[in-house]
N, C-alpha and C positions, 0 to 999 in steps of 0.2 A: 249807462250811468253817466251823469254829467261830469265832464272833465274839469279838472282844476286848472286855474290859470297858472302858468309857469312864470315865476319871477326871474328876472335877469340876475346874473351874478352880482353880488353886493348885498344891499339891504333887501330883505324879502318883503313880499306882500302877503296879506292874508288870502286864503283860498277864496276865489270868487264864488264858488258853489261848493257846499259841503259834499264830501263823498257820500253817495248813497242813493239818490233818487233821480229818476227821470220819468216822463209820462208813461203810464201804463193803462191798460184797459182791463175791465173785469171779464173773465171768461166763464162760461157756463159748462156744466157737466153734460148737458144735452144740447145738441145742435139746434133743437127747436126751443129756443129760449122764450119762455112765457113770462110776461111781466108779473112781478109779485105785488099784489095789491096791498097797499099800506092802510089796512083798516083795523084799528086797534080792537074794536069790538069783536070782529071776526076772529082775530088772533087769539083774544082771550077766550072766545068760545071754543077755539081749537084746543086750548089748554084743558078746558073742562072735558072735552071729548077724549082727551088723552088720559083721563082718569084721575085728574088732580083736583077736581072740585069736590063738592059734598062736604064731608067732615074736615077735609084739609083743603080749603080754598087756596087759590094761587096767592103767593106772596112775592112781591117784587124785591129784587136783590140789587142794591146799589142804585145808580142813576143812569139814565140814557146818556150817551156821549153827546157833546155839543158839536155842532157844525163849526169847524175851525174858522177863525177870522180869515177873510179873503177867499173862502171856498164858496162854490155855487152848487146848489142841488140840481142834478141833471136828470132825475127821474127815478123810477123804482128799479130795484135790483132784480135781475133775471132769476126766476124761481129755481133754475137748475144750477146756480152758482154754488160751487163746492166750498164748504167752510171747514177749516181745521180748528177745532175748538178744544178747550179743556174746562171741565167743571172743577173748580179749585175748592178744596175743602179746608176748613179751619183745623188746627191742631186740636187734639181731644181736650186739652186744657191750656189755652194760650198763656194764661197767667203763670202756670208752672213752667212753661217753656221759657218765658222771659226771666223768671226767677232762676232757672238753671243756668242760663247764659250769664247772668250776673254772678252766680256762685262760682262758676268755673273761671271767671275773669277776675276774681277778687282774692288777693293774697290773704292767707289765713283761714279762708273758708275751707271746710273739710273737703269740698269738691273742687278746690282750685286746681285747674289744669287737668282734671280727670274728665277728658272729653268723651263724647259718645264714640263708639267704635263704628267702623264702616258698616252700613246696613242696619244699625241699631235704632235709628230715628223712628222708623215706622212703628216699632213695637213699644217705644217709650212715649213718644209725643204725637205720633201720627193719629189720625182719626181711628176710632175703633172699627173692627170688622163689621159690626152691626151698622155703624154709620155709613160705611162704604156700601154695604149691601142695600141699605135703605135708599140712598141716593141713586144707586144703579137701578133699583126697581122702579123708582119714579121716572127715570130717563126712559127705561124700556116701555113703561106704561104710556109715555108721551110719544111713542113711536120712534125712538132713537135706538141706536145700537152702541152702547158704551163699550169702550175698550178696556184693557187691563189697567188697573190702577197703577200709578207710578211707584217705583221702589220705595219712596218715602211715604207713600200713602196719601199724598197731598193733592193729587189731581187725577181725574178720570178723563181720558181722551175720548172725543166724539168726532166723527166725520159725518157731516150731514149736508144736504142741500139747503139753500136759503128757505125753501118752502117747508122743509122738515123742521128747521130751526124755528121758523115763524110759528108753526103749529105747536111745537113743544114748549116754547118759552114765551108765547104771548106777545110777540113783537113783530113789527114790519121791518123792512129794510129799504134803504134808498141809496142811490149813488150820488157822490159829490165830486166835483172837480176842484182840486186844491190849487193854490196860487202858483205852484210850480208846474201845473199842467197834468199832474198825476190824477187819475180817476180811481176812487176808492168807494167802498160801501160802508155803511154803518147802520146799526139798529136804531129804530125810532123810539123804542121804549126800553126801560130797564127790564131785564129778563125776569120771568116769573117761574117759580117752582112751587110744588105743594108746601103749605106752611109747615108740615111736620118734618121736612128735610131742608127747607130754605135756610134755617138758622145755622145749619152745618156748612153752608156754602159761602165762601168769601166773595165769589164773583165768577163769572163765566167769561173767559178770555177767548177772543177770536170772532166775536160777533161784529166787530169792526175791523176793517183792514187798514184803517188810517194809522200810519206809523211814520213819524218824521225822524226816526233815529238816524244819527250821523256820527261819523268819527270826528274827533277833536284835534286835528292836526292842521298845520299851515300848508301853504303851497311849498313845493320843493324849491330850494335855492341850489342851483347847479354850482359845482366847483369848477375851476378852470380846466381841470383834466377830464374832458368829456370822454376820452378813450381810456379805459381803465385796463392797464396791464394786468392788475390783480384779477379783475373780473374776467378778462379774456382767458386767463389761465385756468378758469374754472369750467369744467365740462358742462354741456348743454342745459336745456331748460329744466330737466328733472334732476339736476345735480343734488346730491346729498351733502353731508358735512364735508368741509374742506379738510385737507391734510394740514394740521397745525405745524407751523415752523417755530413755535415758541411764543408764549403769550407776549403781546406787544400792545400794552394799553394806550400807548401814544399813537397807535395806528400806523398805516403804511404810507407810501409815497403818494398815493391818490389823494391823500389829505395833507400830509406834511409838505408835499411839493406843490400844493395848489395855489400858493401865494396867500392863503388865509392863515390867521394866527390862532393857535390853540389857546383857549382861555379868553379870547376876544371875539373872534368870528364864529367859533364853534367850540364845543367841549368834547374832547376825547374821553373815553372811559377812564383813563388814568387821571386826567385833570379833574373830571367831575367827581370821581371817588375821593380825590385829595381835598376838594373843596368841602365835601360833606363828611370828611373823616371816615370814609368807608375803606375797607380793605381792598387793595388792588393786587390780585394774584390769580394765577391760573386755577387755583382750587377754591376761590371764594364761592361760598354757597354749596360746597360739596355735601352730598347726601340729601339735598333739598329738591323739591319739585315745585315749579311755579306754572300756573296755567294762564293763558291769555284768551280773551273773548274776541272773536272776529266774525264779521259778516262780509267777508270777501276772501278770494283765493290768496294763497301765499305763493310767492315766486321762490321756489327752492334754490334757483341759481343765485338770486340776490342774497339769500341767507348764506349760501356757501361762499360767495364773494366776500361778505363781511367777515365770516369766520377765518378765511384765508388772510384777510387784511389785519385782523387783530390777533391771529395766531391761536385760535381756539378750536376745540372739537366738541362743542356742547351738543348733547343729543336733543333733537327737536322732533317730536312726534305729532300726529294729527288725529283728531277725533271729529267725525262729521255728524252733524245733528240736523235732521230734516233736509239733508242734501247728501251728495256723494262726491267722491274725489273727482275733480275735473269738471264738475258741473259749474254753471255760472260763468260770468265774464272772466277771461284770462287776465292775469296780473301783468299785463304787457304794455299798457298805454300811458304809463307815467302817472296814473291816478289810482286805478285799482291795484291793490297790493302795497301801496305806500304805508298805510296804517299798520298792516300786519308786519311789514318789514321794520318799521320804527319800533313797535312793541317788542318783537322778538330780538332784534339786533341790540336794542338798549339793554335788555336783560343779559344777552350773551356777553356784552362788553363788561357789565358790572358784576355778574355772578356766573362766570364761565364754568364753574364746577357744578352748577345745578343742572337739572333736567327741565326742559320746557315742553309743555303740551299746548298745542294750538287747538282750541275748540271752535270749530267753524260751522256757522249756520248758513242759510241761504244769503245771496247777495242782498245788501242793504236796500237796493232799489225795489226789491220784491218781498222783503221780509215783513211779516206781520208781527204784532205784539206776541202772538202765540209762538212764533219761531224764536223770538228773543227770549221768552220765558223758557222755552224748551232747552235752549243752549245753557242758560244759567242753571236750570234744574239738573241738567246732565253733569255740569261741572261740579255741582255739590253732591249729587248722589253717587257719582263715581268716587269722590273723596280720595283722589290720587294726589292732589296738589295741596300743599299747606298754605299757599298764597295764591289768590286769584286777582288778576288785573284786567280791568276793562277800560278802554279808551273811547267807548261809544255811549251815546245817551240821547235823550230828548227832553225838552222842557216839560216840567211838571204839569203845566196847564193843559197840554195836549194829551198826555198819557191818561188813559182811563183809570178810574179808581179800582176796577177789577184787576187790571194788570199790576198796578202799584201794590195792592194788597197781597196778590199772589207772590210778587217778588219779595215783599217784606218777610213772608213766612219762609221762603227759600233761603234768604240771607240769614234769618234767625237760625235756621237749620245749619247753615255753614258755621255760624258762631258756636253753636252747640257742639259741633264736630271739631272745633279748633282751627277752622280755616279763616284766614285774614282776607278781606275783600277790599280792594282799593279801586277807585273810579275817578276818571278825569271830571273836573267840575265844569268844563265847557270853555269855549274860546270867544264868547260874545259878551264878556263883561257881566254887568248886572242885568242885561236884557236877554236872557237865555232863549226866549221865544221868538226873537227877532227874525231869524232865518225861516222859522216854521210858519209864523203868522204875520210878521211885519210889526208886531207890537214892541215898543221900546219900554214897556212897563217892567218893573223889577220882577225877576223870575229866576229860579234855579233849575239845575239839571238833575234828571233821574238817570242812573241810580245813585249819583253822588250824594243826593239828599236823603237817601234811605237811612234809617236809624242804625242799621247793622252794617253799613258800608262806610269806609273812610273816604271822604271827598278830598281830592287833591287839586289845588289851585296852581297857579303859575307865577314864576318870577323871571326877571332878567338879571344876568350876572356878568361881572367882569373880573378877571383875575390879573393881577400884576405882581410878578414874583410870587411870594407866599401869601399875598393879601388878596382876598376876594371881597367884592362888595355886591350886595343884592338889593334890588328894589322890586316893586310890583311890576308885573308885565301888563301893560295896558297902553294902547295907542289907537289911532284911527283904523288900523288894520285888524285889530283884535286884542283881546285881553282876557285875563283870568276870570272865569265864572265864579260868582259868589253872591251871597245874599241870605235871605231868610225863607225857609220853606213855607209854602202856603198849605201844605198837607199835613206835615208831621208835627206833633206836639213837642214841647221842650223835652230834651233827653237828660237823664240823670247825670251822665258823664260830663255834660257841658255846664252844669250848675256852678254859678259864680265865675265862670270864665266867659261864656257867651251868654250875656244876659238879654236874650231876645225872646219874643213872645212865642216863637216856635223854633224848631231845629235850625241851627245856623250852619252855613256852608261857605267855604270848605273847612276841613279839619286841619289840613296841613298844606304845604306847597313845595314846589321844587322848580328847577329851571324849565322854562317853557318858551321863552322868547325866541322866535326863529332867527332873529338877528345874531344870536350867539347860541344856536341850537345844537342839534344832535347829528353827527355824521351817520349816514346810512347808504346802503346800496339798494337800488330799485331798478325796475326794468321799464324802459321806454323804447319800444321798437322803432319809433320814428327817429330816434337818434342813434341807436346802436343795437346790435344783435346780442350784446352782452350787458349785464347790469352796469349801471353808471353810478358814480358817487354823487351825493348831494347832502344838503343840510336841511333839516326839518325841525319845526318847533310845534308848540301847542301843548295844552295840558295833557294831550295824548302821550306826550313824552314824560311829563312829570309823574303820571300814574305808575308806569313801569319802573321809574326810578325809585319811587317809594316802595314798590313791590320788591325791588332788589335790596333796599335797605332792610326790609323785614326778613327777607331770605337770609341775609347776612346775620341778622340778629338771631334767627332760629338756629343757624349753624354755629353761633357763638357759645362760649363757655357757660354763660348764665342760663340760656334757654336749654342747652343740652342737659344741664343739671336740674333745672326746675320746670322744664316743659316748654313747648313752643308758645309763641305769643297768643295765637288764637284771635279772638275778637279784639281788634286793634284799638278801638276808640276808648274803651275803659282804661287800657294801659297807657295810652297817649296822654289823656287828660290827667290821670293820676301822676304821671311823670312830670307834667307841666306844673301841677300844684306843688310838687315836691322840690323840683330843681329846674326852674324854667331856663335860666341862662345857660345852664350846663348842657341840657338835653336838646334845646331847640335854637335855631338861628332865627331870631326875631326880625321880621321885615317891617320896617316902620315908615316907608315912604312910597308914594304912588297911589293910584286909584284904578278902578275898573270901569270908568265912565267911557265906554266904547260908543254906544248909540244914544245914551242919555246919562244924566248925572247918576252915578252909582255910589259906591262905598269907597272910603279912604283908609289906607293903612295907618295904623297907630301902634304905639307900643303895646305889646301883649297881643291877645287874640283880636282879630278883626275879620269881617266878612269879605276879605280880599285875598289874604294869604293864610288865613287860619292861625294856627300856632306858629307857623313858619316852616323852615326847612330842617332836615335832620342834622344834628351833631352826633354822628353815629357812635363815637367812642363812649359818651355818657349815656346815650339813649339805649344802647344795646342791653346794658345791665338793668336799666330802669324798667324796660319792657318785660323782663322776666325775673322779678324779685323772688326770693325764697318763699317757701310755703308759709312759715310761721304757724302759730296755733293760738287760738283764743283761750283766755283764762276762764276756767269754769269752776264749779263746786261752791261749797259753803263760803260766804264772803263776809268780811267785816268792814266797818265804815270808817272813813277818814274825812272829817269835816275840815274845810279850809277856814283859816282864821278870818278871812273875808272873801266874798265872792270874787271870782276872776272872770273877766269878759273874754270869751272865746270867739264870738262872732258879733259884728255890728255892721250891717250892710250900709249904714248911713255914712260911715267913715272908712270903710275898707278893712276893718279889723277881721282877720280870718276869712276874707272874702276876695276871691280873684286868684291870680297866679302868685307863685311864691314871692316874686319880686315886684309885682305890679298889682296893687290892690284896686278893687272896683268900689264905686260908691252908688251903684245902681241897685234898685230894690230887687227882691226875688220875684220873678214873674209868675203869673198864674199858671199852675201846673208844673212849676219849676222845683228843683231840689237843690238844697245847699248842703254839701258835704262839710262836716265840721271835724277838724282834727282834735281829738281829745287826749289821747296818750302823748305824753311829752309836752303838753301845753298847759299853761296856767298853774304850774306847780304840781301837775298830775304826773305820776311815774310813766316811763316810756313803755312799760309792759306790766302784765299781771292785773290789769283793771277789768273787772267783770261788768260793771255798770257805773253810770255817772248820774248825779242828780243835777239837773239843769233848771234854771229859771228862764223860761222862754217868753219873750215879749214881742208882740207885733205892734207896730206903730206906723202911722201914715197909711192906714188901710184904705183900699180903693173900693171896697164893697164887702158884703158878707163873705165869710170863708172859714176854713178850718186848717189846722196844722197837724201833721203826723210826724212823729220822731221814731226812728228805728235804727238797728245796727246796719252799718254799711255792708254791702255784699250779700244781703239777704232780701227776700221779697218784701215790698212795701205792704204793711198790714192794712186791714180795713178799719182799724181803730182810729181814734183821734186823741190829741192831747190838749188842744186849745181851739176854741171856737169864738167867732165874733159875728156881729149882725149888721154891720154897715160900714160906711166910709168914715175916714178921719178918726178912727178909734185907736186908743192905746190900751192894750190889755195883756196881762201876763198870767202864766200858769207854770207850776213846777212839774217836772216829769223825771221819772227814773227810767233811764234808757240803757238797754243792753249795749255793750261795746264789743265789736267784732275784733278779730285778731289784727286787722290793719289799724286799729285804734281810732276809727272814724265812725261818727254817727251821721245819719242823713236826716234832713229836715225838709219836709214838703209842705207847700201851701197851695190851696186851691184857688186863691185870688192874689193879685199883685199886692205886695206889702214890703215894708222894711222889717227886718227881723234881727232880734238881739238874743244871744244865748250866753247866760252867765252860769258858771259852775259853782255850786254850793259845797259839793263834796263828791266823793267817789267810793266805790266798793272794790275791794281786792280779794283775790283768793288767799286764804291763809288766815292767821290769827293775830296779825300785827295791829289791826284796827279795833274800833269799838264795836260792841254788840248792842242789839236793840231790845228794849223792853216796851211792850205795848201797855197803855193805860186806858182805863175807862175815861173817855174824853171829859175834860173839866174846863170850865171857863175861868181863866186867870185875869182877863181884862175885858171890861165893857164900859166905855166912857159914857154911854147913855144912862147907866144906872149905878155909877160909883163903884163898880167892881174893879178892884186892883188899882183904883185911882180915887182921889178925893173930889172930883168934879163931875158934873154932868154936862159940861160944855163941850162943844166940838173943839178939836185940837187944830191949831193953825200954826204951821211952820215952827214946830217945837218937837223936843225929844221926850218920849215917855220912858221912865225907868220902871221896868217890869220885874218884879220878884219872881224867880222861877224855882230855884232849889228850895225844897221844903214846902212847896205849894203844889196842889193838884196831883200829888203822888210822886213828884220828882225828888229823888233822894239827893243827899249832899255829895255823893260820888258821881253824879251825872256830869258828863262833859259837854253834851250837846242836847238840845231839846227840839222836838217836833211840834210846831205850832201851826194852827190854821188861823191865818190873819185875814180879817175882813175889814174893808173900808165901806162905810155905809152913810147915807144922808150926805153925800159929798157935795162940795160947792166948787164949781168950775173943774179944772183939771188938777191932777196932782199924783203923788205916789207915796208909798211907804218903804222904808228901809229898816231891816232888822239886823242887828250885829251885837257881838258881845260887849257888855258895858265896860268902859275903860279903853276900848280899842278905837282907832280912827274910823270915822264913818266912811263906809265904802262909797264908790261911785255907781254901784249897781243897785237897782231897785227890786222890790219883791212884789208889790201890788201897785197897779197903775189904774188911773181912771181919767176920763177925758170929758166928762159932762157932769152937770149938777144933778143930784138926785139918784145917783147910781149906787148899787151895792155890788162889790167885787171881792171875792175871796181868793186866797192862794195859800198853799201849804209851803212852809219854810222849814229848813233844818238849819239851826243857828247855834254856834258854840256859846256856851255860858261863860260870862265874865268871872273873874276871880272872886268877885263879891256875891256871886250867885244870881246875878241879874242879867237881863237882856235889854238892850236899848232899842226903841222903835222911833224912828224919825218920821215925822209927818210933814211932807212938803205940800202946801196947799191947806185946805180945810176939810175935815171929815171926822166923823165918829170912828172909833177903832175898837175892834173886838179881837181877842186872842184866846183860842182854845187849845189846850195841850192834849196830845194824843199819844205821846210816847217820849222816850229819851234814850240816849246812848251812854254806855259806860263800859267798864271792863268785864261785866257779867251780862248775861242775856242770851239772845238768840242770834243766829246768823241769817244771811240773806241768800236767796237763790233766784237767778234771773229765769224768765221764760220768754218765749216768743210772744209778743203782744197778741191778745185774743179777746174778742168781744164776748163777755159772759152774760150780758144782759142788754136787751134792747126792747123796751116796752112798745115801741112803734110797731113791732111785729105782732104784738098781742093787744094789750089794753093799757092805756095810760094809768099811772099810779094816782089814785084819787086822793083828794084832800083828806088828811087825817088818817090815811091808810098806811099799813106796813107790809112790805114784801120781803120774804125770806129767799135768799139766793144761794144755791149750792156752790161752794168754792172748792173744797177738798175733793180730789178725784177728777177735777176738770182740767183740760189741757195737759200740761206737764206737772200739775200740782199733785203732790202725793195725797193719798186718801186719808192718811193719818199723820199726826205730828206737826201740823201747820198751826202756828200761833197767831199769825197776822198775815194780811195780804196787802200788796201795794196795787191800788186801783187808780185809774183816771175815771172819775164819775162826771157825767155830763147831764144837765137838764136842758130840754128843748121843748118847744111848743108850750111854754109856760102860759097859764091862764090868768095869773095874777102874781103879785109879789109873794115870796115865800122862802122857805128854807128846807134843807134836807139834812137828816142825821143818819149816820151809819154806825152800827155797833155789832158786837158778837151776838148771834142768835142765842136765845135762852137767858140773856141778861136783861137788865132794866134799861129802857131808853134814856140816854144821858140828856142833860139840858143843853149841852153844847151842840153846835151845828157844823157841818162840813161845807155846805154850799148855801149861799144866799143870793137871791135874784130879785129883779124888778120885772114887772109884767112884760111879756114879749121878748125877753132876753134869752139867749142860749149861752149857758155858762158851764165851764169845765173846771175841775179842780182835782189835784192828786189827793188821795186819801190812803193813809196807812191804818187799817182797821183790824182789830182783833177778830179771830174766827172762833165761832162757838164750838163746843165739844162735838156737835153733830156736823161740823164742817161747813156751817152756813153763816152768812152775814145778813143782817136786817137793814132795810132802807125805809125811812119814814119821811113823808113830805106833808107839810101843812097846807099845800095848795096843789091842785091837780096839774100834773106835768108828765111828760115822758122822761124816762130815766135810762141812761146808757152806762154800762160799767165795763171797762177794758182792763185786763190784768197785765201787769208788768213784771211781777215777781212775788215771792212769798217769804215770810220769816218762819224759820223752824228751828 
């Protein structure tokens, strides 16, 4: 293993070579190594001979690995080379697994903190026995000998020669020499399996031995006391825990007498805990277990020396994966063992009451991706530790997609079991691939960038008295890793906080600068036969510091009462939106431009230090809030006197952190969490659903919007659709509200987004009830209906008589109108409000071009004179159709999980002049009897000409009013509250051929 450069006492230098790699050669199982011919056609033929052709031709999985930059192909791989592989399987229902993780991480969800028990994953989310058996049969048919499936059911181990793997998977192999002199092998083609099983496989790990994984710590800075009395007092190399003389978080004379200053030159456990508001006591973390991932031996004497110095007796145990105790390079050269010492000793100092488990794989210099995956999988399937910390990683661009996907499923499993996983974000600033490939391009580290992992960046800190200051760690010697993933899509929990096109890294940060780093003991036989004291930094130290913070939170009152943190990121970002200054120490200066221009720290979230460092006192309770419960049951309606704006990404309303709004648009694939309860005049509890007017503006291309209750799975329905760039379009939506009072808004393309609340439903009888009407036209400026002109309206207010018209009685308090702007000129909008009230600032219908037809459903209170005002900004004809009203009598509302009830794209488009009856009652959670009306989002797409759609109760006469209007080629959505016939059906009529979609949000009964 390449040795680290040792910095002289004083300011440290970054490690000259990362721990982990030195040149190695490929060995073969047979002494008579025969070159493996790289002939794709031959290899594919071998697959067919293995029994995978015919009705199930080979299907390739993923992509072949790229030869790393700076590497040289040196020839074909010996056919007898032994490969340690795993065929990694997808969960039986990946969507259900993701939804479960969301549910157990969301306060108020019925499954909140009800994690899977140990060993339960395989039966609940693992692939079915039939899937495992089918893949195993395919492997056997290809000439392989599959091993026993892993306890979680996610991987089937296979040991094979390169020749056997070539035959089975239809790929050749070649050797490459990396820039560091290491010789590795890789497959020349993506592996293939029979098509009938390939869809169940996420990837095959181990076909390439290229692995640039390294630890993320700096070179060791020696203290002036090179001979340690404390370490000398600890017995030999295999020493266990030291005898504690009483917890001393300020450490012993090896550090206090070194001439270095605590809080300036290094941070003792006590000083670090104080800076972050953590508990500093001998029992901190009691009852908790934390696991560390290591690819090197641990020097027991160094751990014992540290325990003696700090006065602890923390139990440290070891689990060996793909290796054995004593195998590998000894931790005695001042390089091997430093990472493990830093991880374990940092945890001992901050959470001495916890138990630490060291999960150790083969030495990093020889470890393959398969070894790395094996260690992580063992940490998760053992399910002994509530918190997992890893200070090892490699840049995303080097890691294969097969490995990344397999890790992703394992980390999702950890989240489902309530395990928190933290990972160092790297020490090479924004250029994470620099040491592996020489590239200075922006890149991030794996596993810190994994969606179910909390990436931890680094800071520099100085304390004077009771005041500490913190900036970004970044200089010519190293700096905090951070940036934007090239692999993972935007994640829900970062919505509105990290407004990047993909997953942003890191999530949080902590002290990492070696200039004011962490005191450790380690072994260097060239200096002493006993462990020596030193100071180490790097994000390798920041990760276990955050692990300790979570251990303390889990041991705290809130988590003991409400359940452990579990998947950390959902809780972190929720806390940041709720009380950012209280729960996090924002780092606002510095950058991570180590090898090239990187990112700069700013107020709030940034790709340098994430949300910042912990303020443990506030964060502990925020990470484990109480369960809460969602309001359910029959609901009555409360109309707001005027719409209230809950979200506007253009100016930061409801967007960003609690104290730091953002003005960036919602990115493609991103999610905006919108706080509903307690906002905009809405009660802080008891709300079952909210009626929102959703508007997209400044669109960048065609797209769709989905709204749903936070903490539940994103439905496959949609609420709003648009067809191009630079559009402004609105649609109303009735959205179920979860117990945390939040609704989520997702867009498939980048756009600004506005959400205005028109009213809300609550359980109980304090609100108004709904009465459905046969739709009737109250206003049509084209034909003098409800107005005395046939001219288009320009920048004027229309007074619309409502009470006493279209079936609306004098006792009605609010009316449901379908407003349509048609034959528009330029851009503009409509606003509906009770006559006599101040015109609101929120719009109901928007258009952005001449000649468009745009509908939208509105619920608007009726003025004291029985009228509603409609303001036209711009020029347009206006249509208003009434479909129901609210009053003290009528029916109540019940929410359901959004579900698509109709999609003619799966059958046949609805033809011009045709009517389609759709069963409503008895579908989804809708009862089979007693339903009076249903709340739908109806969408037309694939329109063949201009037209309209009308919805009404089956068995009745088709009304003359319309619910949707469109121009040719447009995709238009609108909310519809439509009566249900006595047979439980609703009819849809279109006068122009189009596809029709109908998604249910609730029903009136």
